[in-house]
PyMOL CGO cylinders between C-alpha atoms (Angstrom):
from pymol import cmd
from pymol.cgo import CYLINDER

trace = [
    CYLINDER, 24.37, 2.73, -44.81, 24.65, 4.16, -41.31, 0.3, 1, 1, 1, 1, 1, 1,
    CYLINDER, 24.65, 4.16, -41.31, 27.70, 3.63, -39.10, 0.3, 1, 1, 1, 1, 1, 1,
    CYLINDER, 27.70, 3.63, -39.10, 25.55, 4.01, -35.97, 0.3, 1, 1, 1, 1, 1, 1,
    CYLINDER, 25.55, 4.01, -35.97, 25.25, 0.76, -34.04, 0.3, 1, 1, 1, 1, 1, 1,
    CYLINDER, 25.25, 0.76, -34.04, 22.40, 0.46, -31.59, 0.3, 1, 1, 1, 1, 1, 1,
    CYLINDER, 22.40, 0.46, -31.59, 23.55, -0.70, -28.14, 0.3, 1, 1, 1, 1, 1, 1,
    CYLINDER, 23.55, -0.70, -28.14, 22.61, -4.19, -27.10, 0.3, 1, 1, 1, 1, 1, 1,
    CYLINDER, 22.61, -4.19, -27.10, 19.70, -4.42, -24.68, 0.3, 1, 1, 1, 1, 1, 1,
    CYLINDER, 19.70, -4.42, -24.68, 22.01, -5.32, -21.79, 0.3, 1, 1, 1, 1, 1, 1,
    CYLINDER, 22.01, -5.32, -21.79, 24.02, -2.09, -22.35, 0.3, 1, 1, 1, 1, 1, 1,
    CYLINDER, 24.02, -2.09, -22.35, 21.03, 0.21, -21.84, 0.3, 1, 1, 1, 1, 1, 1,
    CYLINDER, 21.03, 0.21, -21.84, 20.69, 1.42, -18.26, 0.3, 1, 1, 1, 1, 1, 1,
    CYLINDER, 20.69, 1.42, -18.26, 17.40, 1.83, -16.46, 0.3, 1, 1, 1, 1, 1, 1,
    CYLINDER, 17.40, 1.83, -16.46, 17.94, 5.59, -16.32, 0.3, 1, 1, 1, 1, 1, 1,
    CYLINDER, 17.94, 5.59, -16.32, 18.38, 5.71, -20.11, 0.3, 1, 1, 1, 1, 1, 1,
    CYLINDER, 18.38, 5.71, -20.11, 15.28, 3.62, -20.62, 0.3, 1, 1, 1, 1, 1, 1,
    CYLINDER, 15.28, 3.62, -20.62, 13.22, 5.87, -18.33, 0.3, 1, 1, 1, 1, 1, 1,
    CYLINDER, 13.22, 5.87, -18.33, 14.53, 8.92, -20.18, 0.3, 1, 1, 1, 1, 1, 1,
    CYLINDER, 14.53, 8.92, -20.18, 13.53, 7.42, -23.52, 0.3, 1, 1, 1, 1, 1, 1,
    CYLINDER, 13.53, 7.42, -23.52, 10.05, 6.67, -22.17, 0.3, 1, 1, 1, 1, 1, 1,
    CYLINDER, 10.05, 6.67, -22.17, 9.67, 10.21, -20.80, 0.3, 1, 1, 1, 1, 1, 1,
    CYLINDER, 9.67, 10.21, -20.80, 10.58, 11.67, -24.19, 0.3, 1, 1, 1, 1, 1, 1,
    CYLINDER, 10.58, 11.67, -24.19, 8.08, 9.40, -25.96, 0.3, 1, 1, 1, 1, 1, 1,
    CYLINDER, 8.08, 9.40, -25.96, 5.20, 9.91, -23.49, 0.3, 1, 1, 1, 1, 1, 1,
    CYLINDER, 5.20, 9.91, -23.49, 3.82, 13.04, -25.22, 0.3, 1, 1, 1, 1, 1, 1,
    CYLINDER, 3.82, 13.04, -25.22, 3.43, 10.98, -28.41, 0.3, 1, 1, 1, 1, 1, 1,
    CYLINDER, 3.43, 10.98, -28.41, 1.17, 8.48, -26.64, 0.3, 1, 1, 1, 1, 1, 1,
    CYLINDER, 1.17, 8.48, -26.64, -1.57, 10.78, -25.40, 0.3, 1, 1, 1, 1, 1, 1,
    CYLINDER, -1.57, 10.78, -25.40, -4.85, 8.89, -25.10, 0.3, 1, 1, 1, 1, 1, 1,
    CYLINDER, -4.85, 8.89, -25.10, -8.05, 10.58, -26.18, 0.3, 1, 1, 1, 1, 1, 1,
    CYLINDER, -8.05, 10.58, -26.18, -10.27, 11.73, -23.34, 0.3, 1, 1, 1, 1, 1, 1,
    CYLINDER, -10.27, 11.73, -23.34, -13.37, 9.66, -22.76, 0.3, 1, 1, 1, 1, 1, 1,
    CYLINDER, -13.37, 9.66, -22.76, -16.70, 11.18, -21.81, 0.3, 1, 1, 1, 1, 1, 1,
    CYLINDER, -16.70, 11.18, -21.81, -17.74, 10.70, -18.20, 0.3, 1, 1, 1, 1, 1, 1,
    CYLINDER, -17.74, 10.70, -18.20, -20.05, 7.72, -17.72, 0.3, 1, 1, 1, 1, 1, 1,
    CYLINDER, -20.05, 7.72, -17.72, -23.71, 8.53, -17.24, 0.3, 1, 1, 1, 1, 1, 1,
    CYLINDER, -23.71, 8.53, -17.24, -24.97, 7.48, -13.80, 0.3, 1, 1, 1, 1, 1, 1,
    CYLINDER, -24.97, 7.48, -13.80, -27.60, 4.74, -13.71, 0.3, 1, 1, 1, 1, 1, 1,
    CYLINDER, -27.60, 4.74, -13.71, -30.84, 5.58, -11.95, 0.3, 1, 1, 1, 1, 1, 1,
    CYLINDER, -30.84, 5.58, -11.95, -31.41, 3.41, -8.84, 0.3, 1, 1, 1, 1, 1, 1,
    CYLINDER, -31.41, 3.41, -8.84, -34.82, 2.44, -10.24, 0.3, 1, 1, 1, 1, 1, 1,
    CYLINDER, -34.82, 2.44, -10.24, -33.06, 0.60, -13.08, 0.3, 1, 1, 1, 1, 1, 1,
    CYLINDER, -33.06, 0.60, -13.08, -30.98, -1.57, -10.71, 0.3, 1, 1, 1, 1, 1, 1,
    CYLINDER, -30.98, -1.57, -10.71, -32.95, -4.74, -10.02, 0.3, 1, 1, 1, 1, 1, 1,
    CYLINDER, -32.95, -4.74, -10.02, -30.44, -6.88, -8.18, 0.3, 1, 1, 1, 1, 1, 1,
    CYLINDER, -30.44, -6.88, -8.18, -27.75, -9.40, -8.86, 0.3, 1, 1, 1, 1, 1, 1,
    CYLINDER, -27.75, -9.40, -8.86, -28.13, -13.09, -9.63, 0.3, 1, 1, 1, 1, 1, 1,
    CYLINDER, -28.13, -13.09, -9.63, -25.37, -15.28, -8.22, 0.3, 1, 1, 1, 1, 1, 1,
    CYLINDER, -25.37, -15.28, -8.22, -25.04, -18.91, -9.34, 0.3, 1, 1, 1, 1, 1, 1,
    CYLINDER, -25.04, -18.91, -9.34, -25.31, -21.38, -6.39, 0.3, 1, 1, 1, 1, 1, 1,
    CYLINDER, -25.31, -21.38, -6.39, -21.75, -22.67, -6.93, 0.3, 1, 1, 1, 1, 1, 1,
    CYLINDER, -21.75, -22.67, -6.93, -20.36, -19.14, -6.66, 0.3, 1, 1, 1, 1, 1, 1,
    CYLINDER, -20.36, -19.14, -6.66, -22.43, -18.42, -3.56, 0.3, 1, 1, 1, 1, 1, 1,
    CYLINDER, -22.43, -18.42, -3.56, -21.07, -21.59, -1.89, 0.3, 1, 1, 1, 1, 1, 1,
    CYLINDER, -21.07, -21.59, -1.89, -17.51, -20.58, -2.81, 0.3, 1, 1, 1, 1, 1, 1,
    CYLINDER, -17.51, -20.58, -2.81, -17.90, -17.14, -1.24, 0.3, 1, 1, 1, 1, 1, 1,
    CYLINDER, -17.90, -17.14, -1.24, -19.69, -18.59, 1.79, 0.3, 1, 1, 1, 1, 1, 1,
    CYLINDER, -19.69, -18.59, 1.79, -16.76, -20.97, 2.35, 0.3, 1, 1, 1, 1, 1, 1,
    CYLINDER, -16.76, -20.97, 2.35, -14.21, -18.14, 2.39, 0.3, 1, 1, 1, 1, 1, 1,
    CYLINDER, -14.21, -18.14, 2.39, -13.44, -17.00, 5.92, 0.3, 1, 1, 1, 1, 1, 1,
    CYLINDER, -13.44, -17.00, 5.92, -13.18, -13.35, 4.86, 0.3, 1, 1, 1, 1, 1, 1,
    CYLINDER, -13.18, -13.35, 4.86, -16.84, -13.38, 3.80, 0.3, 1, 1, 1, 1, 1, 1,
    CYLINDER, -16.84, -13.38, 3.80, -18.75, -16.20, 5.46, 0.3, 1, 1, 1, 1, 1, 1,
    CYLINDER, -18.75, -16.20, 5.46, -17.51, -16.52, 9.03, 0.3, 1, 1, 1, 1, 1, 1,
]
cmd.load_cgo(trace, "trace")
């Protein structure tokens, strides 16, 4: 049995927490994702907006006035 007692959460300072995170960061490397393939403009046919959503946007002063 270990005699090491972990400090309570309230005893850990922000600096200690940031240091712990910095040491762990290399272990959390995310795999690289391939770049998305651009869509040809000829494949974009428009957007359909439900009437209720169009009324909502039209009523917002940032968009409709």
